N, C-alpha and C positions, 0 to 999 in steps of 0.2 A: 512564097509571103514574106512578107519582109521582116527585117528584125525588130523595129516596135511590134508589130501585131503578136512576132514570136512572144514575145516577153509578156504582154498581156494575158497572149492564151496560153501560156505559162504558166503566170501568176493564180491565175482562177483555177487551173487546175490543182496547185498546190493548198491553196485557199481550203479547198473543197475537201481537202485530204487533211487537211487541221496542223499543216504545217509552221511552221513559225517561220514569221517576214519571207514570205512567198514573192514578194518580187525581187527585192537582195536574191533571192535563192534561183530564180529565175533566170537574171541578168549574170549571176557568176556561172551558173551551166552553160547559157545559150554563149557565152564567149568562151568557155571551156572547149563547145561541140567546133566554134567559129576558129579556136587559136587565135585569138585576137585580147589584147587590152580593153581593162575598162574603159577606159577615154572613146573607143572606138562606136559602142552606140549610142553614145550624145552626139560622134559627127558623122556617124555612116547609120541614121536610124531605117535608111530605105534601103537597105540591102536584102538584097534578094537572095534566101537560103538554099544553097542546092539542095539537091537529094538527101545526097553523105551527110549535108551539115544536120538537116532536117531527120533522120533518120538517130541520128547521133543526141540530138536534143532529145527525142520523143525517152530514147533508152535513159535518158539522165533522168527526166519526169521523172518517167519511168519508178526506178532504182530510189530517188527519192523519195516518191508517196509512197514507198512499203516501207521506209522506214529507216534506209542505209543511208549515213552522215554523206555533207555534200562533202565534205575532205577524204573519206574514201573513194568519191567521186572522181573530183581531181586530182586526187593525189596530192594535194599537198597544202599543208598551211604556214598561214605564216608565224614568228617564234623572237620578239626582242628587234625587228624590222627585216629577221631574215626569213626568204623561204627555204620550208624541209618538206623536205618528200614523206607523206605517209603512205602508209598501207592498212588492212584488216590483222597486220602483225603488230601492229604497233598501238597503243592508247594515243589518240590523239590530242597534242598540244592545248593546253588552257591558259588564257591571257593568265591567270591565276598565281603561274609556275614562274612567272618573271619576279613575283616577287619574291625567290628563290634564288633566283639569278643575281636580281640587287644585292639582297641583302646578303653576297660574298663579295659582290662588288664594292659593298662601304667598309664590310671588318675586316677585308684579306685583299688590299691592292697588292699588294705585296707578291699573291702566290706566283711559286714560280713551277708546281706541281701539284695535279688535283687529280681524284678520284670518282669517280662519280658510279655510284650503285645501282644499279635496276637503269640503265639507261632511256631504256626504248627506242623512242627514235635519233637519239642524242643531243636534245635542244638543248639539256644543261652542261653537256663536256664539252660541247662543240661552242657555244653562246661564249663561255668561261674560259674556253681556250685562246678565243679571240679576243677578246673584250682585255682581259690580262697577259695577253703574250704568254700564254704558258702551255706546258707539255700536260696532256691529259693523256688520265686512262680509262674508258670506257669499261662496264661490264654488263651481261644481261645472261640469264639462263636461257632465252631462247634464243637460237642462231638467225632465225628468220628478222629478228627482232635486230641483231644485230648488222646485218646483209643490209637494210635501212641505212641503221646510224651508218656503217662504215661509206654509201654513197654520198650522204649528206655530208660529211665531214671531208670527201674526196670534193665535193663541188662547190664546197664554203672553202676550205683550201686549210684548213684548221688541220694542226697536230694533235690527233687521239690517235690513240691506241686500243684496241678491243678486246676481250678477253669474253669466252663464252666460260661461265663459271656459275654457281649458288652464292647470291649477294656477292661478297668478295673475298670466298672461299680460296680463291684461285692465286690472289695476289696477294706478295710479299715484301715489294718497297714500302716507305713511309713517305707522305705526301705535308704538305703544306695544307691542305682543302680537299674535305670532303663531303661530298652530299650526292642527297639523293632523296627520290619523291618515289618510294616503295607504295606498291598496293595497302590503300587502307579501310578499305569497304567492308563493313563487317560482312560477315557469308549471310546473312540473313536476310538483308537489306537488298542482292542483289534481287530478286526477284519483283521490289519495287520500282526500281531505276527506270527512266524513263528509255525507249526500247530501243531508241538510238543508241544507248550505252549498254544495255544488256544484251539485244539482239545482235549488238555489231562488233562492240569493241572487245580486244582477247581480254576471260577473265583470270589469267595468270598475270596480267596490268592493272586486276581491280582488285579482285579480292582479295583484305588480307587477314583470312582466318574469322576466328567464332568474334574476338574484340576487335579485331582492326589496326592493335597495335603490337601484333608479336613477331612482324619484321625486323620493326624496333628493337627490340627487345635484342634480336638477334647482331643488326647492325651493328650498334652500340659497341658491346665488345671485341666486335671485329676493328673495329673505328680506333679504340685503344692499343691495338697491335698499331697499327698502318697510319698513324697519325704522328706527326714529329710535338714535340711540346712547344705549346702555346695554340698547337693548332687549331683549327673550327672545323665545327661537323657541322652543317646547317640539313635542315627537315621541311621538308615538303607535310605539312598533317593535315588530317579530317578535322572539321569543326567539331568534333566530339573528343578528338583526339588526344588534345593537351594531357590531361591528369595522367592518362598512360605511358606515353612518351616521357612525361618528366617524371615518373618512375626510374623508366630504364637510365636517365640519365642519373638519378642520385644514386644507382648504385657503382657507380664511377670515381674517377680523378676529374671533376668537370667542375668548370669555373664561369660567371657571364652566363648561365640558362637564361635565354630571354626568348618570348613570344613575340612574336612582328605579326599581327591584324592585316587583312586584305582591304581593298579599297571599299568590300561591303560590311565589313564591321566583324568578320569572321574571321577565327584564330585559322594561321594559315602560314607561316612559318614557326620551328625553333631549335634554336642554335646552343651550343653548347660550344664553349673553348675546354680543349686536353691540357692539363698542368698537374702530370703525374709529379 
């Protein structure tokens, strides 16, 4: 079977299973089986799949048809122009989270030390450490997640130290910047999520309590202990989370509390400056 035919057959199978963007997904999975870059499909459509390539491609198609996210099959997701390893131990990085990184770069460009609370795959800590040429510390409750994040930091050559703890409970230093993308989905909404999220992504990284904002109310007081005066706390929030997160800021010495919308017009980032 040629690569061109394999893509078409894979696309048909994925479309029949209701998978979004079936042709693009088929191409990505075939390239993963071939260990090739995307340009290869355009330059070598006549490539004859070996037996082992066909076996791998068939398995990847089956996994995707069962709902497994493409990123957990290829084990790679790009974030801010860099490739990051992912596994079922970490949330798949979303493009929307780049808004959090962009806000940090905008309001705190002189940052030399930063803390990422609940780092997951490490995308925020690593991206900001590289872009700001800063030293980062990243925490997570999951040791498996920290192993993924550490691998990313090593391969991307970012200066990040990793600490296993609940939020920032194990951290004592002070920082110029604290960022966090904590779990923010209310527990009652979990059953209604698309199956790729509900059945495959770690609930530890999804469930934000009954209201979805409980963790923010725990993080804000910790940030008051960890930020230098004038330092910034920057959150990614859920589309219904603004009111609850603003309430967390209202209980402390915070100024310039500002909401930023994403490209879809949804509330995405809430930031505040610590002014004791």
